[in-house]
C-alpha positions as semicolon CSV with decimal commas, in nm:
position;residue;x (nm);y (nm);z (nm)
1;X;8,069;11,449;11,096
2;X;8,385;11,482;10,920
3;X;8,525;11,171;10,765
4;X;8,872;11,174;10,747
5;X;9,120;10,920;10,500
6;X;9,487;10,968;10,524
7;X;9,778;10,736;10,371
8;X;10,116;10,633;10,561
9;X;10,367;10,397;10,486
10;X;10,508;10,166;10,712
11;X;10,851;10,007;10,650
12;X;10,878;9,685;10,518
13;X;11,076;9,503;10,795
14;X;10,875;9,653;11,089
15;X;10,520;9,517;10,970
16;X;10,487;9,235;11,216
17;X;10,587;9,437;11,527
18;X;10,371;9,737;11,372
19;X;10,057;9,484;11,383
20;X;10,161;9,370;11,734
21;X;10,180;9,732;11,890
22;X;9,827;9,805;11,745
23;X;9,687;9,471;11,879
24;X;9,779;9,625;12,214
25;X;9,750;10,000;12,178
26;X;9,781;10,175;12,544
27;X;9,447;10,201;12,705
28;X;9,589;10,581;12,808
29;X;9,613;10,671;12,437
30;X;9,275;10,501;12,356
31;X;9,089;10,708;12,623
32;X;9,314;11,003;12,500
33;X;9,188;10,964;12,077
34;X;8,825;10,919;12,240
35;X;8,851;11,229;12,461
36;X;8,951;11,424;12,181
37;X;8,671;11,365;11,900
38;X;8,811;11,069;11,740
39;X;8,555;10,831;11,616
40;X;8,524;10,484;11,402
41;X;8,899;10,521;11,376
42;X;9,051;10,248;11,169
43;X;9,369;10,148;11,028
44;X;9,420;9,901;10,751
45;X;9,755;9,807;10,653
46;X;9,844;9,629;10,310
47;X;10,126;9,358;10,260
48;X;10,373;9,629;10,094
49;X;10,317;9,842;10,413
50;X;10,048;10,085;10,283
51;X;9,846;10,214;10,551
52;X;9,520;10,334;10,534
53;X;9,365;10,538;10,820
54;X;9,002;10,636;10,848
55;X;8,842;10,815;11,124
56;X;8,526;11,041;11,170
57;X;8,512;11,351;11,377
58;X;8,316;11,700;11,423
59;X;8,659;11,892;11,377
60;X;8,994;11,717;11,270
61;X;9,170;12,015;11,301
62;X;9,066;12,033;11,704
63;X;9,093;11,651;11,718
64;X;9,469;11,660;11,614
65;X;9,524;11,970;11,848
66;X;9,359;11,808;12,135
67;X;9,572;11,497;12,073
68;X;9,894;11,752;12,057
69;X;9,828;11,851;12,400
70;X;9,815;11,523;12,573
71;X;10,161;11,337;12,690
72;X;10,066;10,990;12,594
73;X;10,035;11,132;12,256
74;X;10,371;11,286;12,253
75;X;10,484;10,942;12,373
76;X;10,309;10,724;12,132
77;X;10,438;10,920;11,814
78;X;10,779;10,891;11,919
79;X;10,786;10,508;11,941
80;X;10,582;10,491;11,622
81;X;10,841;10,714;11,425
82;X;11,086;10,470;11,331
83;X;10,813;10,203;11,177
84;X;10,747;10,441;10,897
85;X;10,926;10,529;10,557
86;X;10,939;10,913;10,439
87;X;10,812;11,129;10,694
88;X;11,108;11,370;10,654
89;X;11,100;11,463;11,015
90;X;10,768;11,471;11,096
91;X;10,608;11,309;11,334
92;X;10,345;10,993;11,207
93;X;10,057;11,239;11,305
94;X;10,187;11,537;11,161
95;X;10,241;11,337;10,810
96;X;9,870;11,246;10,843
97;X;9,763;11,434;10,519
98;X;9,396;11,405;10,436
99;X;9,281;11,279;10,092
100;X;9,019;11,437;9,921
101;X;8,662;11,272;9,937
102;X;8,508;11,266;9,591
103;X;8,227;11,017;9,661
104;X;8,007;10,930;9,972
105;X;7,706;10,701;9,943
106;X;7,514;10,785;10,237
């Protein structure tokens, strides 16, 4: 199982709304994530907007490609993009750059 961790930055003026949106993620989006191999997916948000994402998957590239092929992902990414800083024209899911794991206690 591949463990993936990434960082993004939520705009300070959108933190509360970002939390609200993730308290009520669309059921169709949840179904798509599970169906494309996203397991133990968590988001952690610091008060300054630093967002830490973590997930486990058999193949991150395949899991991302699976989501890319869904209509719900395109709609979700379009709605979420304004919440983030420094995407440089990318969608939030395209800006998820995995960090290098340097230690894991099994």
